N, C-alpha and C positions, 0 to 999 in steps of 0.2 A: 374817642371814648366817652359816655356819658359818666360825669363824675356826678356821685350824691354824697353829700356830706350827712349823715344821722346825727339828729338834734335833740330830739326830747329825751332821752334818756338811754342808758347803756343797753347793747342788745339783750343782755342775758339777764340783767335787772328787768328791763319791758318784759321779757319771756314771763318772769317770774310774777308779776303785778297782774298780768294779765289772766294768769290762769289759776291766779287765787279768788279772780272775781268771776269765772264763767261755771255756767252748768254743763256739762258736755252731756251731748247725746249723738248717735249715727252709728256707721260701721266702722270707724278708724281706720279706714284699709289705704294702705299704701301700695301702690303700683310704679315698679321699675323699669323702666324701657329698655329696648336690646339693643340699643346702639347701632343702627345700620348706618352713620354717618360717611364712615370711612373702615377699610378692612382694618386699619391699625389701632382705630378705636378701641383698645380694651379696659380703659379705665369704666370705673363705677362710681354712681354719686354715692351710694351707700354699700357696705362690706357684708358679708355675712354676720359680723361681730355685730356692726350696726343693725341689722335685721334681727339677731338675736336680741338685743336691748329692746327693741321693739314688739316684738312678739311676748317678751317676758312681761311687757306694760300693757295688757292685755288688748294689744292691736294686733290688725291682720297685714299681711304683705304678700302681693303678689309680684313673680317676676314673669316677663318675657323670655321664653326659651332663647340661651344663645350659645352656640360654641365656640365664639371667640372673646369669650368675656375672660379677663384673668382669672375669675371666680366661677366654677365650677356649677351649673343647675344643683346638682345635687348640695353641694355645699350651701349654698342658700336652703334647699330643704331642710337640711341637716339643724339650721339655725330657726325652722319655723316657719319659712315661707312657702307657698304653693307655687306652681310653676304654669302659666297659661297665657295663651297670645290676647286672652281678653282681658284689659282693664276699665271694663265699663262700670265695673262696680266697686271702683275707689277714688275715694273722695280727694285723692293727692297722685298726682304721677310725676315722679320725679326721673329724669336724664341729666347725660351729661352734656350733649349735642341737643339740638331742637329737633324734636318729633316730626316726620315725614308727613305730609298731607293724607296718604293713605292710613297711615297709623290714627292719625286725628279724625279720620273720617270712620273708621272700621273699627278701632279697639279702645277708644276713649269717651268717656262719658261727655256730653255737652254741659254738666253741672261740675264739673270737676276744677280741681288747680291745677295748676301744670308749673314744674320748677324746671328751668335748663337755661343755658347760654341762648338765647333767642337770635343774637344779632339782627335787632329791629332797629333800635333807640336812635341810629344814624338815619334811618329811612333807607337801609340799605335793600335795592333794587330787586335784589334775589330774593328777600323774605317778605317782602310785601304781601305776597298771595296766603303764606303762612300767617302772617299777623293779621288780616281779614278773615281767615278760618277762626282764628282765635277769637274774634270780637263776635261772626255770625253764632259761632256755638256758644256764646254767651260763657265763657273758660275765663280763669282769673288766672293772669299770664304773671309769675313773678320770674324776674333775670338776674342771675347769679352776680352780675357783672356789676348791679347796682345796689349788693348790699356791704354796706360799709359801716366803719366804726364810725361813730359820731364825734368822736373829739380828734382822732387822727385823720379820719377821710380816706383811710386806707381799706381795702376790700378783705373782707374777712372769709369767703368762700372763693378760694382762688387755688391755681395751680403752681402760682409765679415761681419758688423757687426750684420746683423739680423741671421746668422748663430750662433753668440756669443751670442745673446739675447735669441734664441728660444734654443740653449742647455742650457743656464742656468735655462732655464724653467723647462726644462724636467728633470733634473739629481735632481732636489728636489723630484720628485715622485721616481725617481731611488733612493735614499737614504733613503727616507722612507720606501721602499719596504726592503732594507738592513738590516735596524737598527729593520726592522719587524722579520727578520731572526734571529736576535741576542733578543727577544725578548720584545721589545721596541715597543708599540704605541705610536705614535708621531704626529702631526700635517703635516708632509711632506707628509703624507699618503693622505692628504685632496687638496694637491695643485695638481691640473689638469695637463696635457701634453699640452703643448702651441698651439696645432693645437683645441684646445677644447674652447679657447675662441675665441670671435666672433673679436678681434682684439688686438693690442699691448696695448693698454690702459687698457682693461680688462684683460689682463694676467698680465701686472703691480701690479692691484688691487689686483690680487688673490696673487701675492706673498706679497705684502704689506700686507694681511692678515692674510699669513702664520709668518711673523715677528711678527705681534701682537698679536697671539695666543702664540709664544715663551715666548716673552715679559712678558706677562700674566702667565707665571710659567706653560705653560701645557707638558713642556717636563722633561720625567723624572730625576732625578738627576741622576741615574746608567751612564746615558749614554753621561754624562762627559758636557764639553764645546765643541762649535762647530765651526770649523774651515774651511772655503773654501780659497783654493788656485788657481791663477789667473796666468798661465806664458803667457808669450807673451807683457808682460809691458804694455804699452797703446797703441798696435797696434789695428785695426779697430775690429779683432776677441774678444780679450779679453776685450777691453773698452766696445763693447755690452754687454758682459757677465755681466761686472762690474756694467752697468748703471742699469740691472736687482737686481743683489744683492741689489745694495743701495737701492730700493725701500722698503725693508724690514726697519723699524722705527728705530728697534734695532742693526741696521748693525753697524759694527765699523772697519775701515781699521789701520790693525797694519804692522810693519814693522815684517823681520824676526828674527831681535833680539828678540822682542817682543814675537814672535812666540815662541820660545823656552823658554823664561821666563815663558810663559804663562804653558807651561807643567811642567816646574821644580815647579813653584809656583802658583799653578791654585786658590788659595783662593784668591788670588789679583784680580782676574776677575770677571767681572758680568755674572752669569750662564744664565741671561735671554737675554745676547747679543748673535749676532751671528756674528764670527768675520773673516775679509778676510784679506787675503796677498796676495801682486802684487809682483811676481818675474820677475826680470829684468836678462840679462845676467849675471852680478857681483853675482847673487844668485844662479845659477845654473850651470855655470861651473867654471874651472880654468884652465891657461896655465898648460901642463905638465911640473913637474919639478920645479914650483914656490911654496914659500908657501902659504898654503889657504886663508891667509889674506890680500892677494895683489889684488889690484884693477884689473880688466879684462879692456885691450884696446880693447872695442868694435870694432872698424874697422878692427882690427888686428885678433881679432876671426872670423869675419864675410870673411875676406880674405883667412885666414888661418885656416879654423876648425879641422883641422886634427890634429893640436897642443894642442887641448883642450881637459879634460875629464869632465865629469859629477860630481858635487857634490850634485845635486838635490836628491839623496837618503840619502845621510848622512847629510844634513843641513836643509833639509826642510820635504822631505818624511813622516820623523818619526811622525812628530810632526801636520800632518791634517787629515782631514775627508773626503773631497771632493777635488779632483782634475780637474780642468777646465783648460784643455789644449789648447793653441792657438798659440803655436809657428810652425814659417817655418822650415822644415827641408826636409834634400834631404842626400842622403849617405855619403857625404862629413864631415857631424857633427855627434857629439858624441849623444848617445840617452839620452833623458831626465831620463827613466828608462827602466832598462830591466830586463829579465827574473829571472836571477839570483839575481839582488838587490831587487825585489819583493819578491821571495822567504825568503833572510836574514831579510826585515823586516818582512816578516809572521811568522817567527821561534817564538817558546818559547811561550808567551802569545798572539802574533795573532799582527796584524797590525791595528792601529789606521785608517789607511786609509780604507774607506770602499766603495768609488765610485767614478770614473773617467768618465768625458765627455769629451773624445778624438774629438774635436771638428776639428781639422786639418786634422782627418780622416787619417792619412797617415799609410796603412796595413802594420804591423810588422816595422813600422817605430820609430818614439822618443818612442813612449810607445812600446817596443816591442812585449808584448802581445796582441796589438791589431791584432788578428788574422782575422779578415774581418771586414766587414760594416754591420751595422743593417738598420731595416727599422722603417718607424714611427710607423706602427702599433704592430713591435715586436720589441721596442729599443733598450733592455738592453738583456744581457747575464751574465752571471757568469764566471770568472776565476780563478781557485783554485792554488795559488802558489807553493803549496807543489807539487801536482800531474803534475801542468803546463797543466791542461785539460780545456776545456770550454765547459760549459754546457747552456743548454737555460734556467734552473731553477736558480733563485736568491737562494742563502742559505747562510749559515754561517760560512761556510769555503773558500768562493770566493771574490773576489771584481768586484763590479757590473760595468760593462762597457758600456756606450753610444756610439757608433758608427755610428750614423746617418749621412749620405754624403750627404743629401738634407736637411737640416735645416732648410735655412731659407722658404723652401716650406711650414713651418709651419705657417707664419707671410707673406701671400701672398698678402695682402692690400698694408701693408707697404713697404716690399720688393719691389714689383714691381711698386710703386711710387717714389720709391729712384733710382731703376734700371732706369726705363723712363724718370726720370729728367736729367740725363748724359747721357743718349744714344740720345735724342732727336734732339740736336745739330750736332750729327754725322750722323742720319737719314736723316737731311735737307740737309748736304753737299752732302750726296751720290745722293740724287735725282734730286740735282742740279748740279751733276756732268754727263753733256753730258747724259739726261733722265736717268740717274742710268745705263746705260751699260754696262755690264761687257767686251765690245769691245772698253768702251769709252778711251780716252788718259787721265790719269790721275796725268799729272805731276804736274797739279796745288791743289793735294787733299794734307789734312794735312798730318803734319808726324803721327798725330795718326792715320790715316787709312792706310795710306802707311805701315807703320810697322805691321799693323794686318793684311794686305792683304794676304793670303796664296797660294789661284789660281787665276790666269788670262789667258786669251786666250789659256786657253786648257793646261796650265801646273803651274808648282809649280813656283812661284815668286823668284828672285834669292839667296833672303836671307834664303828660306826656300829649297832650291836644296836638300838640304840633307836628307829629308824625302824621297827621290826615293831610298835612300838606304835600309828603310825598306818598302818601297811599292815592289819593287824587290827581296830582297833576307830575308823577315822576318821568312818564314816558314822553311826556309834552317837553320837560325841563331838559331832558337829556339832549331831545334833538335839537334845544334851543342854544344848548349851551355850545360855548366856542373858546377856544384857547384865546383869542384877539378878543373877545368882550370883555370890556372894562369891569373892574370888580372892585372891592373894597369888604374889608376885615371888619366886622364891628363888635365891640365887646361890652355887654351892659351888663350894670352891677347894680341890685338894689332888689325890693321885694317884685319881683318881676311876673310871677305866677296867682300867687293870691290877690294883689291888683287889678289882674286882666290885663297888663301894660304889653308881656309877649304876646299874648294873642291878638291885640290891636295890631301890632307890629307885622302878624304874620298876615292877617287880612289885607296890610296895607302891601304889602309883598304881593301879593295873589292878586288882589288889584290891577298894580301896576307890571304884571307879567313877568315878574322878577323871576331869577333864580336863587332858588336858598339851600345853603349847606351847611348844616349843624357841625363846628368843630368842638368845641368843649361845651360841658354845662355841670352846673355844680346847682341843685335843688337842696335848701335847706325851709325848715319849719320855724321852730319855737327853739330857744336857750332851755335845755332842761333844768337848770338849776333858777334861773331867774325870770322866764317864762315870756321873754322879748324874744320880738321876731327877728330872725337873723337874715341877713342880705345872701341872695342867690345871685348866680354867675352863669352868664352864657355866651358865647364866642361864636359867630358863625359868618359865614361868607356870601354877599349878596353879590348877584350878577347879572349884568343887561346889557343888551346890544348899544343901545345908546348912553353915550357918556353925560349927555344932557340929563335923560332920564334919571340917571343913576343918583347924579348929584341933587337933584330934586327929591328921591328917597331918603338920602342922607338927612336932608334939611326936614324931612317931615318926621322922620325918626328921632332926630334931635328936638323938634318940638312937640312931640308926642310926651318924650321924657320930660321935657320942662311942665307940660300943662300938669299931667297925670302925678300932682305931688304927693299923692297917698303912698305913690312906689318908692321913693325916695331915693331915685335912681340915678346914674352916671352912664354916658356913654361916652366910649374913646373910637376913633376911627384911624385905619391904617389902608392906603389905596393902592392898585398896581398899575395908575395910568401917568401918562406927564402933568394932569392936572390933581397929582397925589394930594391928599390932604394932611396937615402934620396932625402926629396924635394930640387929641384937645380934649381935656376935661370939662364936661359940662356942670358940674358941680362935684363940689369935695366930697369926698367919700372919707370916714372917719374910720380908720382902721389901726390898731396896734402893731406897726410894723418895728417897735424897738426891739431889739436885740435885747435878752435877758442877761444879767448878771448873777453869777454864781459864786459865793463866798464858799472856798474850801479852805477849811482847818486842819492842819496836820498835811504832810509829806512822806509818810510812810509809803509802806509796799501795796496797800490798796490804793492810795491815792492816784496813782498815776492811771490803772484801769477807767477809775470815776473820770478822770477829767478826759480822758481821751474819748469816752462814751458822751458825758456829756458838751465836752468841746466841739463834738460835729466830726470826728473821724471815722466813727461807725453809725452813726445815725444822719437822718436828712436833716434835723433840727440840730441849730449850733448854738451856744450860749457862749458868752463871754465868762471865761474863769479866771479869778482872782484868789491863789494859792496863797495863804498866810503860815509860815512855818518859822521855826527859829536859826533854822540850818539854810544859807544861801543855796547852796548846790543841790540840795533834796527840793527846795521851791523851784528852781528854776526848772531841774527836771521834769516834775509833776506838770509844772505849766507847759511845758513844751510838747506835751502830748494833747493838748487844744490847739485848736486853728485859731481863736482868739482869748490871749491870756495876757497874765503879769503877775508876778509875784512881787510878795510882800514879806519883809524879815519883821518880826519882831516879837516879844515874848506876851502870850495872850493872856499870862496870869498876873502880869507887873505892867502892863501897857493898857491900860483902861479905854485911854482918848484914841488909842488908835483900833483898838478893837471895836468901838462904839463907831466911829466913824467909816468902819468898813463894814459892820452889821447895817449901818442906816445907808450904804450905798448899795446894796444888793438887794436883789427880788427874793432868794433863798439862800441860806448857809448849810453846808452840810457840814457837820462836826466828826473827823476822824479821830481826833484825840483820844487819849484815855477814859473810859467812861466817869471816871471821878471829875474831870473837866467841864463836864457836859452842862452841869446847874450852873454853872460861870458865864459859860456863853450865852444860856437860855434866857438868863436877866437882861442880856443885851438885846437879844432876839425880842423879848416880851415886850421892853422898853421901844423899840422899833418897830412893833409889829410885823417883823419879819420872818417867816417859817424857817422850820429847822430839821435836821433831817441828820438821822445816826442808826450806826447799823448794831447800836448795843442794847442790852436788855431795859426794861422799864425800871430803873432804880426808885426806890421811895420817896427821894429827894426829886427825881423830875416827875413822878406822881402829883407829888404835892403841889403843884405848877397847873394844874387841870384847870380850875376856875380862872384862873389869873390870866391864860391861855387863851380861853373862850371870852373873856371880859375883853382882852385886847384884839379880837378876832383874826388870832392865827392861831398856827397849830404846831407840834411837835411830832413828828413822824418818826417812830423809832422802829427798832427791831427788823431794817431793811439790809441783811446780809443774806449770808448762807444759813446760818445757824447761831441765833433765829434769823428768819426773815424767808428765805425759799421752804423753810420746812413748814412755817405758818401757813402760806399761801397753797401750798400743793395737799396738804391735808386739810385746810376748812374746804377745799374743792371738794373735795369728796365725801367730808363729813357732812356739809349742805346740803350735797346732793341726797343722801343717805335720809337724812331727816327732814328733806322738802318732798320727799316719795311715801314719807309716813313711815320710814324705817327707824330703827333705833342703833345706836353704836355698841355693839358687845363686847369689842376687843380693838386695842388701838395701840399699835408699835410704829415708834418711827426712830430713826439712826440716822447717823451721818459722820462720816470720816475724813481728814485730809492725810493723803498718806504719797509716798513716791511711787509712780508708775513701776509696775513689776519690774521692766528694766533695770529701774533705780534702785530698787529694793536690796543692796549689794552690802547688806551689812548683817549683822547679828540680830540686831533688834528689827530690822527690816522696816526702817522709819528713816526720814530726814524731815529736816524741819524748813516748813518756807513759814513758819509762823514763831511764835513765840517759845521758844525751850522752857524757860520760866513759867511759863502760863500752861504748858503740856504737863511739868512736872508738879504744879501746884494742884492740877486739876486733878492727877492723880491721888491727891490725898482728901478729896471730899468725900463726905458723907453722901450716902443717896438711898431714895426711896421710891418702890412701886408698886402696882397693885398687879397681883397675878391669882388669877381665877376667884378672884373676892376677896383675896388675902393681903393684907399690906407687909411689904417685905422691907425689911430695913437693913440697909449696908454702913457698917462702920468706916469712916474714912482709912482707917488703919487697915482693913482687910480689902478695900475696894479692887485692889489689882488681883487680888486671890479669888476674884467670883467671875472673870470673864468666862464667857461661853460659846461656844460655836454659834454663827449667825444661823440661825433657824430660815427655811426658807428663803436659803441665799439666792438672789437673782443674777448672781455672777458664780455661776458654777465653777469656773476655771480659776478662781481665786480663792486663797484659804483664808476667811475673815473670821476675827471672833470680835465680839459684842461685850462692852461694860456698859452698867448703868450711870445715867449722868442727872446728876442733883435730884431734887423732887420730883419724878414725873407727876405725882398724884393732884398738884394744882391742878395741871391741865384738863382738869374733869369739870372744873368749872369755868377754866380760860376757854376752852373749846366748846363748850357746851354739851358735854359728854356724862350727863349725870347718869348715874346707873349703868356706866361702863364697869365690866366686871375684870377687865386686864389693861390697864396703862403702863407703858413702858418707852422711856427714850433714853437711847444708848449712843456710845461712842465707838465707833467702829477702828480697829488697827488688823494688821496682818496677823495669820495665829502663832503665838508664841511670843507675843511683845510682851503682853502680859505677865507671864511667867519669868522673864528675865528681868524685869522692872520690878516685880514683886522682890525679887533676890537682891537686886541693886539698894531696895528701899530696906531688907530687913538686914542690910550689912548697915544701914547707916549713915548713907548718903543723899538721902534726900530729908535732912533735920537741918534747922535754923541755924545751930550753934556753928562757932568757929570750927575753922578746919583743925587748929592743932601742929600742923606744919606745912612745911612751904612744897612739898610734893606729893603725888597722889600716892604711891607706894606706900608712904609713913602716913598718910592720912587713913587709909585703909588696915594697915597693921596696927593702928591705934585703936582704930574701932573695934577691930576684931579681939583685940587683946582685952579692951575693957568689956567685950562680952563675957571672956574668960575661956576664948580658943584660940589655937594654935594657929589655925588659917583658914581660908575663906571656904574652902568645902566643909570642913568639920563645923564651922557657923552655920553653914545653909541648912547642912542636913538637920542642924537640933533647930535652930531658930524658924525656919520655913517648912521642915518637914521635907525636905526635898532629898530625891537619888543623889546618888554620886554622880550619875550621868547630868542631872539636870543641874547640880552643881557647879559642875564642868562646863556648863552650856554659859553660865553667869561668866566663870574665869576667861573663857572664851572673850567674850564680851569685853572684859575688861582690858585683857591683852590688845583685842583689836583699836580700844580707845587708845593703846599705849600708855595706861597709866603708871609703869613704871618708869617712865621717862617723863610726863608733863610734868609741869610745875603747877602751884595752884595759882589761880588769879584773882581770886577773892575771897581772902583768908576770914572774913568775919563771919560767912555763911558759908556752909557746906553745900545746901541746895541751889545758890547762885552761882557756886565755882563752879558745881559739877555741872549745870545747866552750861554754862560757858563751854565747859569742855565737851558737850555733847557737840552744842552750835561751831565748834571748830571741824569737829571730826564728820558730822552728819549733816553738813548742809547739803542741800539741794545746789548741785553746780549747775551753770547758765545751759551746758547742754542735757539738762536729763529734764524730764518730765515729771510733773507731778500730778496726781489725781484726787479729785474730790466725789465721793461716793454717797448717796441719799437713799434712804428706802422706808417707804411706808407699808405696813399691813393692817389693815381695817376690815374690820367684821360686821356687816349692818345686816339685823334681822327683821325680817318681816314677817307678817302672818302666816304665808304662804311659802318661805324661803329665805337662804340665808345665801348673802352677798359676801364673797371674800375679796378685796381690792386690793391689788398690788401697784405703787407707783415708786418708779425706780430714776434715779439721775446720775447720770455717768460723765463725767467732764475731765478732759487729759487736757494738761499744760501744753505750750508751746515753745517755741523759742523765743516770741515776743512777751508772751505773758504766763505765769502760773496759773493752774485752775482755781488755787485759793484767791488769789488776786481779781481772777475774771470776776468768781460766783460772789463774793463779798462786793468787789467795787461796783461790778455793773447792777448786780441788786439795789446798791445804795442811790446810785445813778439812777434807776428805773423809777425809786422812790422820789427822787429829786424832782423827776421829769413829771411825775403825775401831781406831784405838789403844784410848779410850776404851770401847768395846765389850766390849772383853777376850777375846771370841769368834775375832774375823778373824783376829788376827796372833798365833797362841800362842808364837811363836819369841822370844827374847831376844837382845840384843846388839847390833850395828851391821845395820841393815835397809833396803833400798832395794826399790821396787815393781814386782818383776820376777816374783814367784811367783803361780801361780794363784791362790791364796786372797785375795790383795790386790789383783790387777789387775781379778780378775772384779768383786770386791765394790765395787772404786774405780771402775771405769768403768758399772754398774749405778747407783751415789748421784750420779756427772756427770750421768749419762742425765736423771736427775730436775730437773736443771738445765739441762737442755735444752744441753750440752755432750755434743753427739752424733759417735760419730767415723761416717761413711759408706762403707760397706763393699761390696768388689765382686770379684769373682775371674772370670777368661776362663781356660777348658780348653783346652789344645791336645795333641792326642794327638800320641804318640812313634811 
């Protein structure tokens, strides 16, 4: 796979810059191919909703007719597209797979731009004729595989997680068939293939039904415990598979250590559960020559994989039933599971590993016995480890293999929507690029597209000139290549392409008549912040029949590398014959391979999720986490969530020396302490020039530090939680989009709430606390101000709870939701840059009826700060009612709150639920603090219960000819591992820290909030990778 790291500027930022400088002209017409690559290829690059956005912007769209797309031709016509086989009038043609030669010849203009998965960058022989046609037609070819984020190097236009989801669904059926061969009839047989479900939601429901059937005892006892293994950590493919696995209500994730204990002590584990284990590098490989209990340096493993060996067959494979493989692999890396290892596992009583879903689908790759890909209609085959033969029939002697290479096609709706969402900005950039013509001057194209452009002006672009070697000599090289020929794996690092070094090496190989096979390539340009050149990387195999000649080639490449000093390059060699060269560095390369250290202050409920994210258990990047707290047990628990960590016990307010030492030794500090303590921590961060991250609102004391932070060259990133945090990022994304297209925001509403999941809302208040009860109670006393229809509405704190309204435009129709105004919403007119907006509202969500009950409780006097005056709650309430001059609670509420008798009785029933007649007062100095303590004891979210975080924006943008009504919603449920509140707050703060640690995402210093495009686009992308996804929709009304 060719890997390109984008380096000049973030994708969408570059698009914004480009479009602001160009003067556009031309037909602005986009063509969509009919996708005839495979009968199962129902995906589309752009859905009707994307087409509607394009046509609303005065663009034209032409689709080729197709009866097998997931969306009908008529749905595209309704979105404004026209239907025709002829795409010659289109400046840009997009498809999922590459177009056929006949389509290129007859239906596409020679001067157009084309976007697709071309499968040409490795010189694939089957597509060399296609590549030659692109060149002959002088068409501009952009390959999705090469479009990557400049900071993370991750692909931005891809289907990865949907491959994982579909593969997970499919292997359940495969496992059921394999168990049937062993004589077990199980619920797995009733689990349908993914494509048989209408959509992802239905597929997940079927998986949930399977889990319920297993938990009800429908699995034969002799089948044993069920264990699924996921490789690839939390990469997109593996995470997608895990998200489907987690739909089974009886699922449970365990560690590799627990996995071994399960097999040794099965009676300790529940037979009605389905277990899952996620494997990271540390679980599957060890450095050759080291003890097996030593941790793996992940950076070293990725840079020097030839120095490592797989331990998967020994440590993991003997204990699992189903393997879902999602790792990246090429020939430099050790195989996950070889034929020999599988044979050894199957010897004797046979292996417990019955089924493998190889979603990565590298033929003869990480799973050596994956000998071929399979089709959706015939997805499985059986591999017999003893005979080493593959058969189409699944039997008791073999391992059932799933090797479908177009798995996302089984989820065409969701995959297409996700794909198109990421593709749309790039489509708009190309059609804005001088009519999208392949002859245009593209100097202002974003790096995302420049690095993905393979052909232009009838030639390969400079970075892909090496493909000419394949085009001209492939047949000859194929004839000469032999398994017995000696070969070398060569890795080059430096300025390979702009210096001409790489092209010189290709010339050398051509002269020497050597075979060249590209394995890996990263082409980089300039650092977007400092403008310095960044090193590129290439790994390729050179083969020659003569060992002597091959050694001469190696010497000449070494000489070229040393002589061309402008390249600042290094080379490494590894061989495959008796005279194998040791891996050798010819020149030192300066890289920051240091693991970064993050100081986390505070060990409350959110800290564990933040430690888990930054500590490498959910992402590929792993930092060393130092947890500082005044409670040892809490610090240890938070530290344990990270792969590399330590805990320190100290008093942050009274041990300045310890605090200074910790801050000085950290690359970044995350303060999860109360907001009042942030200024104290900030002083030490400024002194040591260490960046600080908090989830709290910017206080006046923090804002006053802005100039000092800038002078110190450091930043304090604030408001990176759920609210504030995710609300800012998701709202500003829409606001900036509206304003960027010439519109004005006329109405803005943003609401958020942390709630128990519906099944856990089993008390009169329909509320439980995964957060501070006292904070919730005090917030109910805050005054509020908002703007509605141009009028300022002021709500007194005393009456706040009496102003709750049913949530308008409720995006969750099955939930009864009410909304309360949240403090001063009008300040966001300037904060969000929506001056002139007629309605601005920010609110808090609760289940319907919550505010009515709490208002009654408040009117009784239970939210006051005075002393209780009694040691039991019955006495406290009796005294409060009598002081007001009433005989009982009902009489008091009817008079003080204006309640009906029925409404007053609801409050009484709520107090009875809280056992007010039996419970004692715990904090007699304050009624509200003591009542909060009572609520916490009675309304705490139990470990087996889920919470729920909801967020919703309604934003109206007005243009000259239309009005756009935008809806953006987030719905996150907690699970047995983590509450939704902890995940949304902790992961968002962690994402903020990750962006700060990156060094490129946030170049500004001072007091920072996540409201600028460089921050919110990257932040939302990282959150989406953790399934924290906002669902956006827009309704357009003509004016």
